[in-house]
C-alpha positions as CSV (number, residue, x, y, z in Angstrom):
1,M,84.6,-10.8,-207.2
2,A,88.0,-12.2,-207.8
3,P,89.7,-14.7,-205.3
4,E,91.9,-13.3,-202.6
5,I,95.9,-14.1,-202.7
6,E,97.1,-17.3,-201.0
7,F,98.1,-16.8,-197.7
8,D,99.8,-19.2,-195.3
9,D,100.3,-19.3,-191.3
10,F,103.8,-19.7,-191.5
11,S,104.4,-16.0,-192.7
12,I,103.3,-14.9,-188.9
13,L,105.4,-17.0,-187.3
14,Q,108.4,-16.3,-189.4
15,S,108.0,-12.3,-189.8
16,P,105.3,-11.5,-187.4
17,H,104.4,-7.8,-188.8
18,D,105.0,-8.5,-192.5
19,G,102.9,-11.6,-192.1
20,Y,99.9,-10.1,-190.2
21,F,99.9,-7.1,-192.4
22,K,99.8,-9.5,-195.5
23,W,97.1,-11.4,-194.0
24,L,94.9,-8.6,-193.1
25,F,95.5,-7.1,-196.7
26,T,94.5,-10.3,-198.6
27,R,91.1,-10.5,-197.2
28,I,88.8,-8.8,-199.8
29,A,86.7,-7.3,-197.3
30,C,89.5,-5.6,-195.4
31,V,90.7,-3.8,-198.7
32,L,87.3,-2.8,-199.6
33,S,86.9,-1.3,-195.6
34,F,90.4,0.4,-196.2
35,L,89.5,2.1,-199.3
36,V,86.3,3.4,-197.8
37,D,87.2,4.2,-194.6
38,Y,90.7,5.4,-195.1
39,L,91.2,6.7,-198.8
40,G,87.5,8.2,-198.7
41,F,86.1,6.1,-201.8
42,G,82.3,5.6,-201.6
43,N,81.0,1.8,-201.1
44,R,78.9,2.3,-204.1
45,R,80.0,0.1,-207.1
46,L,83.3,-0.4,-205.7
47,E,85.2,-3.6,-206.7
48,V,88.7,-4.9,-206.1
49,E,90.8,-7.7,-207.7
50,A,94.2,-8.9,-206.0
51,V,97.2,-8.8,-208.3
52,P,100.2,-10.7,-207.1
53,L,103.1,-8.9,-206.8
54,D,105.3,-11.5,-208.8
55,T,103.4,-10.3,-212.2
56,V,105.3,-6.7,-211.6
57,L,108.5,-7.3,-209.4
58,T,110.9,-9.6,-209.7
59,G,114.1,-10.8,-207.7
60,D,115.2,-8.7,-204.8
61,D,112.6,-6.3,-205.2
62,L,109.8,-9.0,-204.7
63,K,111.6,-10.4,-201.7
64,E,112.2,-7.5,-200.1
65,K,108.5,-6.1,-200.5
66,R,106.8,-9.4,-199.3
67,S,104.4,-7.6,-197.2
68,D,103.2,-4.8,-200.0
69,V,100.2,-5.6,-201.9
70,L,98.6,-4.5,-205.4
71,Y,95.0,-4.6,-206.2
72,K,93.2,-3.3,-209.1
73,V,90.2,-1.1,-208.2
74,T,87.1,-0.5,-209.9
75,F,85.3,2.7,-208.6
76,L,82.2,3.9,-210.6
77,G,83.3,2.4,-213.9
78,F,86.9,3.7,-213.3
79,D,89.8,1.3,-213.1
80,F,92.9,1.8,-211.3
81,Y,95.8,0.5,-209.1
82,V,96.5,0.6,-205.2
83,Y,99.5,-0.3,-204.0
84,V,100.0,-0.7,-200.7
85,L,103.4,-0.7,-198.7
86,M,103.8,-1.0,-194.7
87,E,106.5,0.6,-192.7
88,H,106.8,-0.9,-189.4
89,K,110.1,0.2,-188.3
90,S,110.8,2.3,-184.9
91,D,112.9,4.9,-187.0
92,K,111.2,6.4,-189.7
93,N,112.6,5.2,-193.4
94,F,113.5,8.4,-195.1
95,R,114.2,6.7,-198.3
96,T,110.6,5.5,-198.6
97,P,109.6,8.0,-201.4
98,F,112.6,6.6,-203.5
99,Q,111.4,3.0,-202.9
100,I,107.8,4.0,-203.6
101,H,109.3,5.7,-206.9
102,D,111.1,2.4,-207.6
103,Y,108.3,0.3,-207.3
104,L,106.0,2.5,-209.2
105,N,108.6,2.4,-212.2
106,H,108.4,-1.1,-212.0
107,I,104.4,-1.6,-212.1
108,Y,104.1,1.1,-214.6
109,G,106.6,-0.3,-216.6
110,K,104.5,-3.7,-216.7
111,L,101.3,-1.6,-217.7
112,S,103.0,0.2,-220.3
113,E,103.6,-3.3,-222.4
114,G,100.0,-2.7,-223.4
115,V,100.9,0.5,-225.1
116,R,100.5,0.1,-228.9
117,K,100.0,3.4,-230.3
118,L,99.6,7.2,-230.1
119,G,96.9,7.8,-227.3
120,D,97.2,4.7,-225.5
121,K,97.5,5.4,-221.7
122,V,97.9,3.3,-218.7
123,S,96.0,3.3,-215.7
124,L,96.8,5.4,-212.8
125,V,98.3,3.7,-209.7
126,I,98.1,5.3,-206.1
127,P,100.9,4.4,-203.6
128,V,99.7,4.0,-199.9
129,V,101.9,3.6,-197.1
130,V,100.8,2.1,-193.7
131,Y,102.9,3.2,-191.0
132,H,103.3,1.9,-187.3
133,G,106.2,3.1,-185.3
134,K,107.6,5.0,-182.3
135,K,107.2,8.6,-183.9
136,E,104.9,10.4,-186.2
137,W,105.5,9.9,-189.8
138,D,107.2,13.3,-190.9
139,V,108.8,12.2,-194.3
140,P,107.9,14.4,-197.3
141,T,104.9,12.8,-199.2
142,E,105.5,14.7,-202.1
143,F,108.6,13.1,-204.1
144,S,109.8,16.5,-205.6
145,E,110.4,17.3,-202.2
146,M,113.3,15.3,-201.9
147,I,115.1,16.8,-205.1
148,L,117.5,19.6,-204.0
149,I,116.8,22.5,-206.4
150,P,118.0,25.9,-204.9
151,P,115.8,29.1,-205.0
152,K,117.8,30.4,-208.1
153,F,117.4,27.7,-210.2
154,R,113.5,27.2,-209.2
155,W,113.0,27.3,-213.1
156,M,114.2,23.9,-213.2
157,K,111.4,22.3,-211.1
158,K,109.3,21.6,-214.0
159,Y,112.0,18.6,-214.6
160,A,111.6,16.9,-211.3
161,V,109.4,14.1,-210.9
162,K,106.1,14.8,-209.3
163,F,104.0,12.3,-207.4
164,E,102.5,12.3,-203.7
165,Y,101.9,9.2,-202.0
166,E,99.1,8.7,-199.1
167,V,100.0,8.0,-195.5
168,I,98.1,6.2,-193.3
169,D,100.1,6.8,-189.9
170,L,98.6,4.4,-187.0
171,V,101.0,6.6,-184.6
172,R,98.4,9.7,-184.8
173,G,95.2,9.9,-182.9
174,S,94.1,7.6,-180.5
175,F,92.8,4.1,-180.7
176,E,89.3,5.1,-180.6
177,S,90.1,6.8,-184.1
178,L,90.8,3.8,-186.0
179,K,88.0,2.7,-188.1
180,G,87.1,-0.1,-190.2
181,I,85.3,-3.5,-190.1
182,F,86.4,-5.7,-187.3
183,P,89.3,-7.7,-188.5
184,L,90.9,-4.2,-190.0
185,R,89.8,-2.5,-187.0
186,L,91.5,-4.2,-184.4
187,G,94.4,-5.1,-186.8
188,F,95.2,-1.5,-187.2
189,R,94.9,-1.2,-183.3
190,L,97.3,-4.2,-182.6
191,L,99.8,-2.9,-185.0
192,K,99.7,0.4,-183.2
193,A,99.8,-1.2,-179.8
194,N,103.4,-0.9,-178.3
195,N,103.1,-3.0,-175.1
196,Q,100.7,-5.6,-173.5
197,S,98.7,-3.0,-171.9
198,E,97.8,-1.6,-175.4
199,I,97.3,-5.2,-176.7
200,E,94.7,-5.3,-174.2
201,L,92.8,-2.1,-174.8
202,A,92.8,-3.0,-178.7
203,W,91.0,-6.1,-178.0
204,E,88.4,-4.8,-175.3
205,L,87.8,-1.9,-177.2
206,T,87.1,-3.6,-180.6
207,I,85.1,-6.4,-179.0
208,E,83.2,-3.5,-176.9
209,E,82.3,-2.1,-180.4
210,F,81.3,-5.1,-182.3
211,E,79.5,-6.5,-179.3
212,E,76.4,-7.8,-181.4
213,E,78.0,-9.0,-184.6
214,L,80.0,-11.3,-182.5
215,K,77.6,-12.2,-180.4
216,K,75.7,-13.8,-183.5
217,M,78.7,-15.9,-184.4
218,T,79.5,-19.6,-183.8
219,E,82.3,-20.8,-182.2
220,E,83.8,-22.0,-185.5
221,E,83.0,-18.7,-186.9
222,L,84.7,-16.8,-184.0
223,S,87.6,-19.4,-184.0
224,Y,88.3,-18.5,-187.7
225,E,87.7,-14.4,-186.9
226,L,90.2,-14.3,-183.9
227,R,92.7,-17.1,-184.4
228,T,94.9,-14.9,-186.4
229,H,94.9,-11.9,-184.5
230,M,95.5,-13.9,-181.3
231,I,98.5,-15.2,-182.8
232,Y,100.3,-12.1,-183.8
233,S,99.4,-10.8,-180.5
234,V,101.4,-13.5,-178.9
235,Q,104.3,-13.7,-181.3
236,A,104.9,-10.5,-182.1
237,M,104.0,-8.6,-178.4
238,R,105.1,-11.5,-176.1
239,M,101.6,-11.4,-174.8
240,P,101.1,-14.4,-172.3
241,K,98.8,-16.7,-174.0
242,K,96.6,-17.0,-170.8
243,Q,96.6,-13.5,-170.2
244,L,95.3,-12.7,-173.4
245,L,92.5,-15.4,-172.9
246,E,91.4,-13.9,-169.7
247,V,91.3,-10.6,-171.6
248,I,89.1,-12.0,-174.5
249,T,86.9,-14.3,-172.5
250,R,86.1,-11.8,-169.5
251,K,84.9,-9.2,-172.4
252,F,82.6,-11.7,-173.7
253,E,81.4,-12.7,-170.7
254,D,80.7,-8.8,-169.7
255,K,78.4,-9.1,-172.9
256,G,76.4,-12.2,-171.6
257,K,78.4,-14.4,-174.0
258,Q,79.9,-17.2,-172.6
259,M,83.2,-18.4,-174.3
260,A,85.2,-21.4,-173.1
261,K,88.7,-20.8,-173.1
262,T,89.5,-24.3,-173.9
263,W,88.2,-23.9,-177.7
264,L,89.7,-20.6,-177.9
265,E,93.4,-22.1,-176.7
266,K,92.7,-24.7,-179.2
267,A,92.1,-22.1,-182.0
268,I,95.5,-20.5,-181.6
269,D,97.1,-23.8,-181.0
270,R,95.6,-25.0,-184.1
271,G,97.1,-21.9,-185.8
272,F,100.5,-22.3,-184.5
273,D,100.4,-26.0,-185.4
274,K,99.5,-25.2,-188.7
275,G,101.7,-22.4,-189.2
276,F,104.6,-24.5,-187.7
277,K,104.0,-27.3,-189.9
278,E,104.0,-25.1,-193.3
279,G,107.6,-24.1,-192.2
280,I,109.0,-27.4,-191.3
281,L,107.7,-28.8,-194.7
282,E,109.1,-26.0,-196.5
283,G,112.1,-26.3,-194.7
284,K,112.2,-29.9,-196.0
285,A,111.2,-29.3,-199.3
286,E,114.1,-27.0,-199.8
287,G,116.4,-29.3,-197.8
288,K,117.4,-27.0,-195.4
289,A,117.5,-29.0,-191.9
290,E,119.1,-26.6,-189.8
291,G,116.3,-24.0,-190.9
292,R,113.9,-26.5,-189.9
293,L,115.6,-26.5,-186.5
294,D,115.3,-22.8,-186.1
295,V,111.8,-22.8,-186.7
296,L,111.3,-25.7,-184.5
297,E,112.9,-24.3,-181.8
298,K,111.0,-21.0,-182.2
299,V,107.6,-22.2,-181.9
300,I,108.6,-24.9,-179.0
301,R,109.5,-22.0,-177.2
302,L,106.3,-19.9,-177.9
303,R,104.4,-22.9,-176.7
304,F,106.2,-24.0,-173.3
305,G,108.6,-20.9,-173.1
306,D,112.3,-21.3,-171.7
307,K,111.7,-24.2,-169.5
308,A,111.7,-26.2,-172.8
309,A,115.4,-25.4,-173.2
310,Q,116.7,-29.2,-172.5
311,A,114.4,-30.7,-174.8
312,I,115.1,-28.2,-177.1
313,E,118.9,-29.0,-177.0
314,K,118.2,-32.8,-177.2
315,I,116.2,-32.2,-180.3
316,R,119.3,-30.2,-181.5
317,G,121.7,-33.2,-180.9
318,K,119.5,-35.4,-183.4
319,S,119.0,-33.1,-186.5
320,S,117.7,-35.9,-189.1
321,D,114.8,-35.3,-191.0
322,E,113.0,-38.2,-189.4
323,A,113.9,-36.8,-185.8
324,I,112.6,-33.5,-187.0
325,D,109.0,-35.1,-188.3
326,K,109.0,-37.0,-185.1
327,T,109.3,-34.3,-182.7
328,L,106.3,-32.3,-185.0
329,E,104.2,-34.9,-184.1
330,F,105.0,-34.9,-180.2
331,L,104.4,-31.3,-180.4
332,S,101.0,-31.8,-181.7
333,A,100.0,-34.4,-179.3
334,S,101.4,-33.1,-176.0
335,K,99.1,-31.6,-173.7
336,D,101.9,-30.0,-171.7
337,L,105.6,-29.7,-171.5
338,R,106.2,-32.9,-169.3
339,E,104.3,-34.8,-171.6
340,F,106.5,-33.3,-174.4
341,E,109.9,-33.8,-173.0
342,K,109.1,-37.7,-172.1
343,K,108.3,-38.2,-175.9
344,V,111.3,-36.2,-176.7
345,D,113.4,-38.6,-174.4
346,S,112.2,-41.6,-176.7
347,L,113.8,-39.8,-179.8
């Protein structure tokens, strides 16, 4: 099986919805589950291979679709592609069919480079939209419906571009109706959630359903499995970390598995620190001190809340690369805000 697309934790801190979605769909197991549980493919002789988008999209097109994924799929010996686009706007994007049309053109254009003689054909590309917003998706899924052809000119319909795209509408149905393996099911439920009570429901319901599987995991395995979901819950939905840890540990204790809040908290903090370091180093490499300060402030507030405002002000007053690097060390080493503030005072 081909390796998964490389993913960095900073993506979730920088752009929570895009980063989290990309993380879910860079896991081959999640993609296989998605194909089986949502697109109806049997799991016999089903293989997937990640295709980096920068091989088919360039420039602004690639930058705009940073959360989208493209996979080459082999099903019963038949090769085709699945292009997955995420829509997470509160208001539906009625231009989505045209965007899909544009990206399909890019992909088919790249595939057509292999056409050399009469009879040569390109592989099928199946476009899929995963949507989570405020209202159900009602944008036409048949592209030709977006083209104006008056009834008396219906004979012209044969000239209209025709294709359909699949929509996985997370707004429709209940939390219980969402399917898939543990990370995909929990991920879709968290994406569907619109408030903290629904975040709690997503966690409680999924832990309940995967009780036996989770019981068999070691602390290290659970840390890996839960960390990114926890970061998204805190970052995107502003779920207080302590409240989230209470929900998770309580549910495990109900199932007879003792789970210490300390190592779960360390797991989520390691995720924040790792993503934070990636963002800081990325900014340093590009020479963007102001951008590094913005990332720094964002993560400090995530960890300590608005009470850290005074410390942030002091840090911004010393915006050198050396001061930022020192603050990074302080953030990783400090147990609480008081200790962090004392270290910042020494800058």
